[in-house]
C-alpha positions in Angstrom: -22.8 13.9 4.1 -20.2 15.5 6.5 -18.4 13.0 8.8 -19.6 15.1 11.8 -23.3 14.7 10.7 -22.7 10.9 10.2 -21.3 10.6 13.7 -24.3 12.5 15.1 -26.7 10.1 13.3 -24.7 7.1 14.7 -25.0 8.5 18.2 -28.7 9.0 17.9 -29.3 5.5 16.5 -27.1 3.9 19.0 -29.2 4.9 22.0 -32.2 3.3 20.3 -30.3 0.1 19.7 -29.1 0.1 23.3 -32.6 -0.7 24.4 -32.7 -3.9 22.4 -29.1 -5.0 22.1 -26.3 -5.7 24.6 -22.7 -5.7 23.7 -21.5 -9.0 22.1 -19.2 -11.0 24.4 -15.9 -12.3 22.9 -14.9 -15.8 23.6 -11.3 -16.5 24.7 -9.1 -14.0 26.6 -8.4 -10.9 24.6 -5.7 -8.3 25.5 -6.9 -5.4 27.7 -8.2 -2.2 26.2 -10.6 0.6 27.0 -14.0 -0.5 28.1 -16.4 -0.5 25.2 -20.0 0.9 25.1 -22.7 -1.3 23.6 -22.8 -0.8 19.8 -20.6 2.3 20.0 -17.5 0.3 21.1 -14.6 2.6 21.8 -16.0 5.6 19.8 -15.5 7.9 22.8 -11.7 7.1 22.7 -11.5 7.9 19.0 -9.5 11.0 18.1 -10.6 13.4 15.3 -7.1 12.9 13.9 -8.1 9.4 12.7 -7.7 5.8 13.7 -3.8 5.8 13.9 -3.8 8.8 16.4 -6.5 7.1 18.4 -4.6 3.8 18.6 -1.3 5.5 19.5 -3.1 7.3 22.4 -4.6 4.0 23.7 -1.2 2.3 23.4 0.2 4.8 25.9 -2.1 3.3 28.6 -2.3 -0.4 27.6 1.1 -1.2 26.0 2.0 -2.7 22.7 -0.8 -5.3 22.5 -4.4 -4.2 23.3 -8.0 -4.6 22.1 -10.1 -1.8 20.6 -13.7 -2.2 19.7 -14.4 -0.7 16.3 -18.1 -0.2 16.7 -19.4 -3.6 17.9 -16.4 -5.7 16.9 -13.2 -6.3 18.9 -9.9 -5.9 17.0 -6.5 -6.7 18.5 -3.8 -4.1 17.9 -0.1 -5.0 17.6 2.3 -2.1 18.1 6.1 -1.9 17.9 8.6 -4.1 16.1 8.7 -7.0 18.5 5.0 -7.5 18.8 4.5 -7.4 15.1 7.3 -9.8 14.3 6.3 -12.2 17.1 2.9 -12.5 15.5 3.5 -12.2 11.7 6.8 -14.0 11.6 7.1 -16.3 14.7 3.5 -17.4 14.4 3.2 -16.7 10.7 0.6 -19.4 9.8 -1.8 -18.5 12.7 -1.8 -14.8 11.8 -1.9 -15.3 8.0 -5.7 -14.7 7.7 -6.9 -11.5 6.0 -9.4 -9.3 7.7 -11.7 -6.9 5.9 -11.7 -3.2 5.1 -15.3 -2.1 5.2 -15.3 0.4 2.3 -13.9 -2.2 -0.1 -15.5 -5.4 1.2 -18.7 -5.1 -0.9 -16.4 -5.0 -4.0 -13.8 -7.6 -3.3 -16.0 -10.0 -1.2 -13.0 -12.0 -0.1 -11.8 -12.8 -3.7 -8.4 -12.1 -5.3 -4.9 -12.6 -4.2 -4.9 -9.8 -1.6 -8.2 -10.4 0.2 -8.7 -14.2 -0.2 -8.2 -16.5 2.7 -7.2 -20.2 3.4 -6.3 -22.5 0.5 -7.7 -20.0 -2.0 -5.2 -17.3 -0.9 -2.3 -19.8 -0.9 -3.1 -21.1 -4.4 -3.5 -17.6 -5.8 -0.4 -16.3 -4.2 1.7 -19.2 -5.5 0.3 -18.7 -9.0 0.7 -14.9 -8.9 4.3 -15.0 -7.7 5.3 -17.7 -10.3 3.5 -15.9 -13.1 4.9 -12.4 -12.3 8.4 -14.0 -12.1 7.9 -15.5 -15.5 6.9 -12.1 -16.9 9.6 -10.0 -15.4 9.8 -10.1 -11.6 13.2 -11.4 -10.5 14.5 -11.5 -14.1 16.5 -9.0 -16.1 13.5 -8.4 -18.3 11.8 -6.4 -15.6 14.9 -4.3 -15.3 14.8 -3.6 -19.1 11.2 -2.7 -18.9 11.8 -0.2 -16.1 14.8 1.3 -17.9 12.7 1.7 -21.1 10.0 3.4 -19.1 12.6 5.6 -17.4 13.8 6.7 -20.9 10.2 7.6 -21.9 9.9 9.6 -18.6 13.2 11.5 -19.3 11.8 12.6 -22.7 8.6 13.8 -21.1 10.5 15.7 -18.3 12.8 17.4 -20.9 9.7 18.8 -22.6 8.8 20.7 -19.4 12.0 22.8 -19.9 12.2 23.3 -16.1 8.7 24.7 -15.7 6.9 23.8 -12.4 4.7 20.8 -12.7 2.6 18.4 -10.5 4.4 15.0 -10.8 1.4 13.0 -9.6 0.2 11.6 -13.0 3.7 11.2 -14.5 4.7 9.0 -11.5 1.5 7.1 -11.8 2.1 6.5 -15.5 5.5 5.0 -15.1 4.6 2.7 -12.3 1.3 1.7 -13.9 3.1 0.9 -17.1 5.4 -1.6 -15.4 2.5 -3.6 -13.9 0.4 -3.2 -17.0 3.2 -4.8 -19.1 3.2 -7.8 -16.8 -0.6 -8.1 -16.3 -2.0 -6.8 -19.6 1.0 -7.3 -21.8 1.1 -3.7 -22.9 2.2 -0.2 -21.9 0.3 3.0 -22.5 1.2 6.4 -23.9 1.2 9.1 -21.2 -1.6 11.0 -23.1 -3.9 7.9 -23.6 -7.3 9.2 -22.4 -8.5 5.8 -21.1 -5.2 5.3 -19.3 -5.4 8.7 -17.7 -9.0 8.1 -16.6 -8.0 4.9 -14.9 -5.1 6.7 -13.1 -7.4 9.4 -12.0 -9.8 6.8 -10.6 -6.9 5.1 -8.7 -5.8 8.4 -7.2 -9.4 9.4 -6.2 -10.1 6.0 -4.7 -6.8 5.7 -2.7 -7.6 9.2 -1.3 -11.1 8.2 -0.4 -10.0 4.9 1.2 -7.6 7.0 3.3 -10.1 9.6 4.3 -11.6 10.3 7.7 -15.0 9.4 6.3 -13.8 5.9 5.5 -12.4 5.5 9.0 -15.7 6.4 10.5 -17.3 3.9 8.1 -15.0 1.2 9.4 -16.6 1.6 12.8 -20.2 1.5 11.7 -20.4 0.1 8.2 -23.5 -2.0 9.0 -25.4 1.2 9.7 -23.7 3.8 7.5 -23.8 1.7 4.3 -27.4 2.9 3.8 -26.3 6.6 3.7 -24.3 8.6 1.1 -20.6 8.8 1.7 -17.1 7.9 0.5 -18.0 4.2 0.3 -20.5 4.9 -2.5 -18.0 6.8 -4.6 -15.3 4.1 -4.0 -17.8 1.5 -5.2 -18.6 3.5 -8.3 -15.0 4.2 -9.1 -13.9 0.6 -8.7 -16.8 -0.6 -10.9 -15.6 1.6 -13.7 -12.1 0.1 -13.3 -13.5 -3.4 -13.2 -15.4 -2.7 -16.5 -12.1 -1.9 -18.1 -10.5 -5.0 -16.8 -13.5 -7.1 -17.9 -13.2 -5.8 -21.5 -9.5 -6.5 -21.4 -10.0 -10.1 -20.2 -12.5 -10.7 -23.0 -10.1 -9.3 -25.6 -7.4 -11.7 -24.2 -9.9 -14.6 -24.3 -10.6 -14.1 -28.1 -6.9 -13.7 -29.0 -5.4 -16.3 -26.7 -2.6 -18.5 -28.1 -2.2 -21.5 -25.7 1.4 -22.0 -27.0 2.4 -18.4 -26.3 0.9 -16.7 -23.2 1.6 -13.0 -23.3 1.0 -12.0 -19.7 -0.7 -12.7 -16.4 -4.2 -12.7 -17.8 -3.3 -15.2 -20.6 -1.6 -17.5 -18.1 -4.6 -17.4 -15.8 -7.1 -18.1 -18.6 -5.0 -21.1 -19.6 -5.1 -22.3 -16.0 -8.9 -21.8 -15.9 -9.3 -23.9 -19.0 -7.1 -26.6 -17.6 -9.2 -26.8 -14.4 -12.6 -26.3 -15.8 -13.7 -29.8 -14.8 -12.7 -29.1 -11.2 -15.8 -27.8 -9.3 -13.6 -26.6 -6.4 -11.0 -24.8 -8.5 -9.9 -21.3 -7.3 -9.2 -20.4 -10.9 -12.5 -18.8 -11.8 -13.6 -15.4 -13.3 -14.2 -13.6 -10.0 -10.7 -14.5 -8.6 -9.2 -13.4 -11.9 -11.0 -10.0 -11.9 -10.1 -9.3 -8.2 -6.5 -10.4 -8.6 -6.0 -8.2 -11.7 -7.6 -5.3 -9.8 -5.4 -5.9 -6.8 -2.2 -6.1 -8.8 -3.0 -3.1 -11.0 -4.1 -0.9 -8.1 -1.4 -1.8 -5.6 1.3 -1.9 -8.3 0.4 1.6 -9.4 -0.5 3.5 -6.3 2.1 2.4 -3.8 5.2 2.9 -5.9 4.0 6.2 -7.5 3.0 7.6 -4.1 6.4 6.7 -2.7 8.1 8.5 -5.6 5.9 11.5 -4.9 6.8 11.6 -1.3 10.5 10.9 -2.2 10.8 13.9 -4.5 8.9 16.2 -2.0 11.5 15.2 0.5 14.3 16.0 -1.9 12.8 19.5 -2.3 12.7 19.8 1.5 16.2 18.5 2.0 18.2 19.6 -1.1 21.5 18.5 0.5 20.3 14.9 0.5 19.5 15.1 -3.2 23.0 16.6 -3.9 24.7 13.7 -2.0 22.7 11.2 -4.0 23.7 12.9 -7.2 27.3 12.8 -6.1 27.1 9.1 -5.6 25.4 8.6 -8.9 28.2 10.6 -10.7 30.9 8.5 -8.9 29.3 5.0 -9.5 27.3 5.4 -12.7 28.4 8.6 -14.4 26.3 10.4 -17.1 26.8 8.1 -20.2 24.8 5.0 -19.3 21.5 4.3 -17.5 21.5 3.1 -13.9 21.2 -0.7 -13.5 20.2 -2.9 -10.6 23.8 -4.0 -10.2 24.7 -0.4 -9.2 22.6 -0.7 -6.1 25.2 -2.6 -4.0 27.8 0.1 -4.8 25.5 2.9 -3.7 24.8 2.6 0.0 23.8 6.2 0.5 21.3 6.2 -2.3 19.8 2.9 -1.0 19.7 4.4 2.5 17.8 7.4 1.2 15.3 5.1 -0.6 14.7 3.1 2.6 14.3 6.3 4.6 11.8 7.7 2.1 9.7 4.5 2.5 10.0 4.6 6.3 9.1 8.3 6.5 6.3 8.1 3.9 4.7 5.3 6.0 2.2 4.6 3.2 0.2 1.9 5.0 0.3 3.2 8.6 -2.3 0.8 10.0 -1.3 -2.1 7.7 -3.8 -4.3 5.9 -5.9 -6.1 8.5 -5.1 -9.7 9.4 -7.1 -12.3 11.3 -6.1 -15.5 13.1 -6.8 -18.7 11.3 -7.3 -20.7 14.5 -7.6 -20.2 18.3 -4.2 -18.6 19.0 -2.2 -18.1 22.2 -0.2 -14.9 22.0 1.6 -13.2 24.9 -0.6 -14.9 27.5 -3.8 -14.1 25.8 -6.2 -16.3 23.8 -7.3 -14.9 20.4 -10.3 -16.9 19.2 -10.3 -18.1 15.5 -11.2 -15.2 13.1 -10.3 -12.4 15.6 -9.2 -9.4 13.5 -5.7 -8.1 14.1 -4.2 -4.8 13.0 -0.4 -4.8 12.7 0.3 -1.1 13.1 3.2 -0.8 10.7 3.7 2.9 11.5 4.6 1.9 15.1 7.5 -0.2 13.7 8.6 2.4 11.2 8.7 5.0 13.9 10.0 2.7 16.7 12.5 4.8 18.8 14.3 1.6 19.8 15.4 1.2 16.2 15.5 4.7 14.9 17.3 7.5 16.7 15.1 10.2 15.3 11.9 8.4 14.4 9.9 11.5 13.4 12.8 13.1 11.4 13.9 12.3 7.8 17.4 11.0 8.2 19.1 8.5 5.8 21.7 7.8 8.5 19.0 5.5 10.1 20.2 2.9 7.6 24.0 3.5 7.6 26.6 2.5 10.1 29.5 4.7 11.3 31.5 3.7 8.1 28.7 4.7 5.7 27.9 1.0 5.0 24.2 0.0 4.6 22.9 -1.8 7.7 19.9 -4.0 8.2 17.1 -2.9 10.5 14.4 -5.3 11.7 11.9 -2.5 12.2 12.0 -1.6 8.5 8.8 -3.3 7.2 7.1 -0.9 4.7 5.8 -4.0 2.8 4.6 -5.6 6.0 6.3 -9.0 7.0 5.5 -12.7 7.3 3.4 -14.8 5.0 1.2 -11.8 3.9 4.2 -9.6 2.9 3.4 -7.6 -0.3 4.0 -10.0 -3.2 5.2 -7.0 -5.3 8.0 -6.1 -3.0 10.8 -7.1 -5.4 9.4 -5.2 -8.4 8.6 -2.1 -6.3 12.1 -1.9 -4.9 13.6 -2.2 -8.4 11.2 0.5 -9.7 12.0 2.9 -6.9 15.8 2.5 -7.3 15.9 2.8 -11.1 13.3 5.6 -11.5 14.8 7.6 -8.6 18.4 7.3 -9.8 17.6 7.9 -13.5 15.7 11.1 -12.7 18.5 12.5 -10.4 21.2 11.4 -12.9 19.5 13.6 -15.6 17.9 16.4 -13.6 18.3 18.6 -10.6 15.1 19.4 -8.8 13.8 22.6 -7.3 10.6 24.0 -5.9 8.8 27.3 -6.3 8.5 27.2 -2.5 11.5 27.7 -0.2 12.6 24.4 1.5 11.8 25.7 5.0 8.2 26.4 3.9 7.5 23.0 2.3 4.9 21.2 4.4 5.3 17.4 4.5 1.9 16.8 6.2 -0.2 14.2 4.4 -3.3 15.2 2.6 -5.1 12.1 3.9 -4.0 9.5 6.5 -6.0 6.4 7.2 -5.5 2.9 5.8 -3.2 4.7 3.3 -1.2 8.0 3.5 -1.6 10.5 0.6 1.2 13.1 0.3 0.3 16.8 -0.3 0.1 18.0 -3.9 3.1 20.1 -4.9 4.9 21.7 -7.8 8.4 20.6 -8.8 10.9 21.9 -11.5 13.1 19.3 -13.3 16.2 21.2 -14.4 18.5 19.4 -16.9 22.0 18.7 -15.5 
């Protein structure tokens, strides 16, 4: 069903509901915002460009902290670097709750390391960080895994012989294989049919979650869930992915060696066995399934999408790619693979990587938070469980921190001497207690894959740089870059 038809249905139903229902009153003292209509909330203030555009327009009138009613529920918006840091860093514990995303809530139901709350979330996060560290994150072994995957990618790119190709699935393959090696204990061939099917489901699902239809669903999920739409396809896709994960977990269960855990799943199963007599344990099957899904999905899509945006930007701005290659030649040369130790000697390349992440703005609205208790913030009182959206895009495009916020310019991260400089507005992985737990591994992947590709290949496009369109294909909870063709030409 078309989004416009869905909106019309919502409008018709709403006037019937107005007769029997008033607008719920929020306790506490929420920040100001546009006056909501019963049931409809601030639908009339919503822009066809999507939630982010709507929030930015409302911000112009109400400032950096305001309330928007998404359908019947009030959500507090935090815009700009200072407001986001004051909440997520200075009052980290109070703002550490996780809100819901309507299109995925029927699947995750508050389970797993990303969507859990309270002690459950804290326990799963501690376990996940420690286990991922044991199987690679923060150790040299993850560097070796990425280098090995980069070598496999180089072989694949050489086979293309400079012919134009869509890099989507190759970039998914390499990032998925890193997280797969940690979670499942194996990597997959780039032509493995099961593997490619999973990657296609990830790509479809990320696009659907970011679509306009899903943003409309966020406003009126209680009503729209009974109708066809993106939410139905998302549920179907994720069930297929969960079936694969379930089979993999059972295979691990039957081959488990308690003295030699191979990966995240083995380690979790051992913890489940250890705590089987604890009725209140967080280590049960549902949390395992949702944690593996979260790590697998996030570990694949975010890094691969950043690489896709990164190389599209290199095609658009070839002089930047040439400067990166010059730094690669000076620091690394052509006879050895890049290492993580090279990063500190390559300020321009690191600045380019950060600017790619800033410009790509992959999670513009950020994952929703909620306050864990009644919370005073900037003179307002947010009742416990109030949902909060940290609008990360407003920090990544903050004109107080970036001279040209809407332009791609690596100098945003370099001082007058060409030295890398810290920037408090740079928070592509969010910030505070809920910061992405895969930040370390993602940064390592991006640096090693990016430099290895540009060490071995120059890139060109069948389209002239001036005609390359950077506009996203979808922009909602996530941002999906446009599809494009790229030629990898051996240096």
